[in-house]
C-alpha positions in Angstrom: -138.5 -12.6 186.2 -137.8 -16.5 186.9 -140.6 -19.2 187.4 -140.0 -22.8 188.0 -142.7 -25.0 185.5 -143.7 -27.9 184.2 -142.5 -28.0 179.7 -144.2 -31.0 178.0 -145.3 -30.8 174.3 -148.5 -31.1 173.0 -149.5 -34.5 171.2 -148.5 -35.2 168.1 -149.4 -36.8 165.8 -146.8 -39.2 164.7 -145.4 -39.9 168.8 -147.3 -41.4 171.6 -145.9 -42.5 175.0 -148.0 -45.2 175.7 -147.3 -46.2 179.4 -144.3 -46.2 181.3 -143.3 -48.3 184.8 -141.1 -51.4 185.8 -138.2 -49.4 184.6 -139.2 -49.1 180.7 -141.2 -47.2 178.4 -143.6 -48.1 175.8 -144.1 -45.8 173.0 -144.8 -45.1 169.3 -143.0 -44.0 166.8 -144.5 -43.1 163.3 -146.2 -46.6 163.0 -144.4 -48.9 165.2 -144.1 -49.4 169.1 -141.2 -49.7 170.9 -140.3 -50.9 174.3 -137.2 -49.0 176.0 -134.7 -49.2 178.9 -136.1 -45.9 181.9 -134.3 -45.6 184.5 -136.6 -42.9 186.2 -139.4 -45.1 185.6 -139.5 -47.2 189.3 -143.4 -47.2 189.4 -145.4 -49.6 188.4 -146.7 -50.4 184.6 -150.2 -49.6 184.1 -151.4 -51.7 181.2 -150.1 -55.6 181.9 -147.2 -57.8 180.7 -149.3 -59.1 177.8 -150.6 -55.7 177.1 -146.8 -54.2 176.4 -146.2 -57.8 174.5 -149.7 -57.6 172.2 -148.6 -53.9 171.1 -145.1 -53.8 171.0 -143.0 -54.3 167.9 -139.7 -54.9 169.3 -138.0 -54.3 172.4 -134.7 -53.1 173.7 -132.7 -56.0 175.6 -129.5 -54.1 177.1 -126.3 -56.4 177.4 -124.0 -53.8 179.4 -124.3 -50.6 180.7 -124.1 -48.6 177.3 -125.2 -51.0 174.6 -127.6 -53.9 173.4 -129.5 -55.7 171.2 -133.2 -55.0 169.6 -135.7 -58.2 169.9 -138.2 -58.0 167.4 -141.6 -59.2 168.3 -143.3 -57.9 165.0 -142.4 -57.4 162.1 -140.1 -53.6 161.8 -137.6 -52.2 159.8 -134.4 -50.9 160.5 -134.8 -48.1 159.5 -137.9 -45.3 159.0 -139.2 -41.9 158.6 -141.6 -39.9 161.4 -142.7 -36.3 161.0 -143.1 -33.2 163.4 -145.6 -30.8 162.2 -145.8 -27.4 164.1 -147.3 -23.7 162.1 -145.5 -23.6 159.2 -142.8 -25.9 160.1 -142.4 -29.6 158.7 -139.9 -31.8 160.1 -138.5 -35.4 159.1 -136.8 -38.0 161.1 -135.4 -40.7 159.9 -135.3 -43.5 162.8 -133.3 -46.4 163.8 -132.7 -48.9 165.8 -129.6 -48.4 167.3 -127.0 -50.6 169.9 -127.9 -47.8 172.2 -131.3 -47.8 172.8 -131.9 -44.6 171.1 -133.8 -44.0 167.8 -132.6 -41.1 166.9 -135.0 -38.2 168.5 -135.9 -37.4 172.1 -139.4 -36.4 171.6 -139.9 -34.3 174.7 -138.1 -31.7 173.0 -140.1 -30.6 170.7 -141.4 -28.5 173.1 -138.2 -26.5 172.3 -138.5 -26.6 168.6 -141.5 -24.8 169.3 -139.7 -22.2 171.4 -136.8 -21.9 168.8 -139.1 -21.4 166.0 -141.9 -19.0 167.6 -138.3 -16.9 169.4 -136.6 -17.1 165.8 -139.6 -15.4 164.1 -139.3 -12.4 166.7 -135.6 -11.4 166.1 -135.4 -8.2 164.2 -132.4 -9.6 162.0 -132.4 -10.5 157.9 -130.5 -13.9 159.4 -130.6 -14.6 163.1 -127.6 -16.8 164.0 -128.4 -20.1 166.1 -126.2 -22.7 167.5 -126.7 -25.9 168.4 -124.4 -27.8 170.8 -124.4 -31.5 171.8 -126.7 -31.1 168.8 -127.7 -35.0 168.3 -129.7 -35.4 165.2 -130.6 -32.0 165.1 -134.4 -31.3 165.6 -133.5 -28.3 167.5 -131.1 -27.2 164.1 -134.2 -28.0 161.5 -136.5 -25.8 163.6 -134.2 -23.3 163.7 -133.4 -23.5 159.9 -137.2 -23.8 159.3 -137.6 -20.4 161.1 -134.9 -19.0 159.0 -131.6 -19.0 160.9 -128.0 -19.2 159.7 -127.6 -22.4 161.8 -124.3 -24.2 163.3 -124.9 -27.6 164.5 -121.9 -28.8 166.8 -121.2 -32.5 167.8 -118.4 -34.6 168.4 -119.9 -37.6 166.8 -119.5 -37.5 163.0 -121.9 -40.5 162.7 -124.5 -38.5 164.6 -123.9 -35.5 162.8 -124.2 -37.4 159.5 -127.8 -38.5 161.0 -128.4 -35.2 161.3 -127.7 -34.2 157.7 -130.0 -36.8 156.3 -133.0 -35.3 158.5 -132.2 -32.1 157.0 -132.4 -33.6 153.4 -135.5 -35.5 154.3 -137.0 -32.3 155.7 -136.6 -30.8 152.4 -134.0 -27.9 154.2 -130.3 -26.9 153.3 -127.3 -25.0 154.2 -126.9 -25.9 157.8 -123.2 -25.6 158.6 -122.1 -29.3 160.1 -119.1 -29.1 163.1 -117.7 -32.2 164.0 -115.8 -31.1 167.5 -116.0 -30.8 170.9 -118.3 -28.3 172.1 -116.3 -26.9 174.8 -113.2 -26.4 172.1 -115.7 -25.0 169.5 -116.9 -22.4 172.2 -113.8 -21.2 173.5 -112.4 -20.5 169.5 -115.5 -18.8 168.7 -115.2 -16.3 171.7 -111.7 -15.9 170.1 -113.0 -15.4 166.8 -115.4 -12.6 168.4 -118.7 -14.8 166.8 -121.7 -14.1 168.4 -125.5 -15.8 168.1 -129.1 -14.7 169.0 -129.8 -18.0 169.7 -128.1 -20.9 171.7 -129.4 -24.7 172.7 -126.9 -26.7 174.7 -128.4 -30.4 175.2 -125.2 -31.8 177.1 -125.1 -35.6 178.3 -124.3 -36.5 181.8 -120.7 -38.1 180.8 -119.5 -38.7 177.4 -116.0 -38.0 175.3 -115.2 -35.6 172.3 -113.6 -36.8 168.9 -110.0 -36.4 170.4 -111.0 -38.5 173.6 -111.9 -35.5 175.4 -113.4 -36.1 179.1 -117.0 -34.3 179.9 -118.8 -34.9 183.0 -121.8 -32.5 183.3 -121.2 -31.7 187.1 -117.7 -30.8 186.8 -117.9 -28.9 183.5 -121.3 -27.0 182.6 -120.6 -24.2 184.9 -117.3 -23.5 183.0 -119.2 -23.9 179.7 -122.4 -22.2 180.6 -120.1 -18.6 181.6 -118.4 -19.3 177.9 -121.3 -19.5 175.8 -123.0 -16.6 177.6 -120.5 -14.7 176.0 -121.4 -15.3 172.8 -124.7 -14.4 173.1 -126.1 -11.2 171.5 -126.5 -8.3 173.9 -129.7 -7.1 172.5 -131.5 -10.0 170.9 -131.1 -13.1 172.8 -132.4 -16.6 174.1 -130.6 -19.4 175.0 -131.8 -23.3 176.1 -130.1 -25.5 178.5 -131.3 -29.1 178.8 -129.6 -31.2 181.7 -130.5 -35.1 181.8 -128.5 -36.2 184.9 -130.5 -38.2 187.6 -130.6 -36.0 191.0 -130.0 -32.8 188.5 -132.5 -30.1 190.2 -133.6 -26.8 188.1 -132.6 -24.8 191.1 -128.9 -25.7 190.7 -129.4 -24.5 186.6 -131.2 -21.4 188.2 -128.7 -20.7 190.7 -125.5 -21.3 188.4 -127.1 -18.8 185.6 -128.7 -15.9 187.1 -126.1 -14.7 188.9 -124.2 -14.6 185.4 -126.5 -12.5 183.3 -125.6 -9.1 184.8 -121.9 -9.9 184.1 -121.8 -10.6 180.7 -124.6 -7.6 180.0 -127.2 -9.7 179.3 -131.1 -8.5 180.4 -133.4 -11.1 179.7 -137.4 -10.2 180.2 -138.0 -14.3 180.6 -136.3 -16.4 182.6 -138.2 -20.0 183.2 -136.6 -22.9 184.5 -138.5 -26.4 185.4 -138.8 -29.8 184.5 -139.4 -31.6 181.2 -141.6 -34.4 181.1 -143.8 -36.2 178.7 -147.5 -37.4 179.4 -148.7 -41.3 178.9 -152.1 -43.0 177.8 -152.2 -43.7 181.1 -152.1 -40.6 183.3 -148.2 -41.1 184.4 -146.0 -38.0 184.0 -142.2 -39.3 183.0 -139.5 -36.7 183.7 -136.9 -36.4 181.4 -134.7 -33.8 182.5 -134.6 -30.5 183.8 -134.5 -27.1 181.6 -134.0 -23.6 181.5 -135.3 -20.9 178.7 -134.1 -17.3 178.9 -135.0 -14.1 176.0 -135.3 -11.4 176.0 -137.9 -11.1 173.3 -141.1 -11.5 174.8 
């Protein structure tokens, strides 16, 4: 049965969204507090500018649509660690002040890490197979590996895959298979090879480029990619997560795209959830951070 709902991770010790508004967000990652742009935070800040300035260690200043610089207000290293724990899972993330406003982690995805860890534990297989597409620094890959899966991690950017490898080593995990490749090309080759996976997560950007200059635009190509990815799912024990972060993209779009395809690929889910990812601030605001679908046969 399909349901539309809100998804947000429970509070975790090393992260908090302190406030958001004025197209910015005030966040704590481990011991350090950042100010970063947030295009969806169109409302007013609840804390004063002085309170933001007093708390923050560093602020990202955009110099173009895709890059910028960090203005340090207090002492903060260029690289540091933060931790995430859930049940027997303990993950370590290497964070950094990049030139693209990111620090190496998307905190709202923690709700998916929990789901991946729990769902893989339900699969009746000596080693469940898990595929992470557009995998970034690998939070989902680490969660799957911590649950005992055979993990394939695919991202088009070599430096980001190296970053994910450092996270694996810091988390004392091993044997994730790293693939630097365009996601669509990889999926089409896996279909030809007759490969299958018990679990797949896709977290595509709104737009981007592959390692050979391949062009990606979410609205134009996501339907084709989903059709291909569904062919890779194990018919009996499967789960799939699709995240999209694009302004104006609705969870109903995801539902309309995926739901009619499932019977065509002999996939019979026991759970089909769509909804909105968000983070809750300490000032009682809810910050939307994309829409999502989670589908599985393992309830």
